[in-house]
C-alpha positions in Angstrom: -20.5 196.9 41.7 -18.4 198.3 44.1 -18.5 201.6 45.4 -17.1 204.0 42.9 -14.0 205.8 44.5 -13.0 209.5 43.0 -11.4 213.0 44.6 -14.8 213.8 45.1 -15.4 211.0 47.7 -12.0 209.9 48.7 -12.7 210.5 52.5 -16.0 209.1 52.5 -14.7 205.7 51.0 -11.9 205.4 53.5 -13.8 206.5 56.7 -16.3 203.7 55.5 -13.8 201.1 55.3 -11.9 201.9 58.3 -11.4 199.5 61.0 -12.9 201.7 63.8 -11.4 199.3 66.5 -8.0 201.1 66.0 -9.1 204.5 65.9 -9.7 206.5 69.1 -10.4 210.1 67.2 -10.5 211.4 63.8 -7.0 212.7 64.4 -6.0 208.7 64.0 -8.0 208.6 61.1 -5.9 211.3 59.3 -2.9 210.0 60.9 -3.4 206.0 59.2 -4.1 207.9 56.1 -0.6 209.5 56.0 0.3 205.8 55.9 -0.4 206.7 51.6 2.0 210.0 51.7 4.8 207.8 53.3 4.1 205.0 50.5 4.5 207.3 47.6 7.6 209.0 49.4 9.2 205.9 49.5 8.4 205.0 46.0 9.2 208.3 45.0 13.0 208.4 46.2 13.2 204.9 44.7 12.7 206.4 41.3 14.8 209.0 41.8 17.8 207.5 43.6 17.1 203.8 43.2 17.1 203.5 46.8 14.4 200.9 47.6 13.6 200.5 51.4 11.4 197.4 50.6 11.0 196.4 54.1 9.5 199.3 55.1 7.0 200.0 52.4 5.8 196.4 52.7 5.0 197.7 56.5 3.3 200.3 55.8 1.1 198.5 52.9 0.6 196.0 55.7 -0.4 198.0 58.7 -2.6 200.3 55.8 -4.6 196.8 55.0 -5.0 195.7 58.5 -6.8 199.0 59.1 -8.6 199.3 55.7 -9.1 196.2 54.7 -7.2 194.5 51.5 -9.8 194.9 49.3 -10.2 198.6 50.0 -6.4 199.1 50.3 -5.8 197.9 46.5 -8.2 200.2 45.4 -7.3 203.0 47.3 -3.3 202.1 46.6 -4.0 202.5 42.6 -6.2 205.7 43.2 -3.5 207.3 44.7 -0.1 205.9 43.0 -1.3 204.2 39.6 1.3 206.1 38.1 3.9 204.2 40.1 1.7 201.0 40.5 4.0 198.9 38.2 6.1 199.6 41.9 3.4 198.6 44.5 2.5 195.9 42.6 4.9 193.3 43.1 4.2 194.4 47.5 0.1 193.6 46.8 1.2 190.2 44.9 3.8 189.1 48.1 1.0 189.9 50.9 -1.7 187.8 48.3 -4.6 191.0 48.4 -4.1 192.1 44.6 -7.2 191.2 42.6 -7.3 190.5 38.9 -9.3 193.9 38.4 -10.8 197.0 40.2 -13.9 198.6 39.2 -15.4 202.0 39.5 -12.3 204.2 40.1 -12.4 207.8 38.8 -14.3 207.0 36.3 -13.2 204.1 34.9 -15.5 200.7 34.7 -13.0 198.4 35.1 -9.1 198.1 35.6 -7.3 195.1 34.5 -4.3 194.7 36.9 -2.8 191.8 35.0 -2.0 194.3 32.3 0.1 196.7 34.5 3.7 195.0 34.5 5.7 194.7 37.3 8.8 196.6 38.4 11.5 193.6 37.7 14.1 195.5 40.5 11.3 195.6 43.2 10.2 191.9 42.4 14.2 191.0 43.2 14.4 192.5 46.1 11.1 191.1 47.2 12.8 187.9 46.6 15.7 188.2 48.5 13.3 189.3 51.8 
């Protein structure tokens, strides 16, 4: 069973999964965590305007995955973007880092990711890359 992930231990969980080869200070760590905020902002913009910056989102997710590892990336993105996960999911599928299930997130024992639909517009945009 994976370590629980909740708001109370979010920073600790991220720190445990952070690849310290890329970190020279605590400030760098927190700057790298801001990638979540950037991804969320781009997805919210897509929801509001229909403008999808798929390459930028993909770049942010790849960078985040390189820093925190693929498993932690999926867990963290689900935790922070669960209401928008149908938009995030195609990116994780494209990068081949999406597991079938996530465990122990915010009090939920198991989340079956196969039950979460993928946004068809995002899929079409990613197919053009």
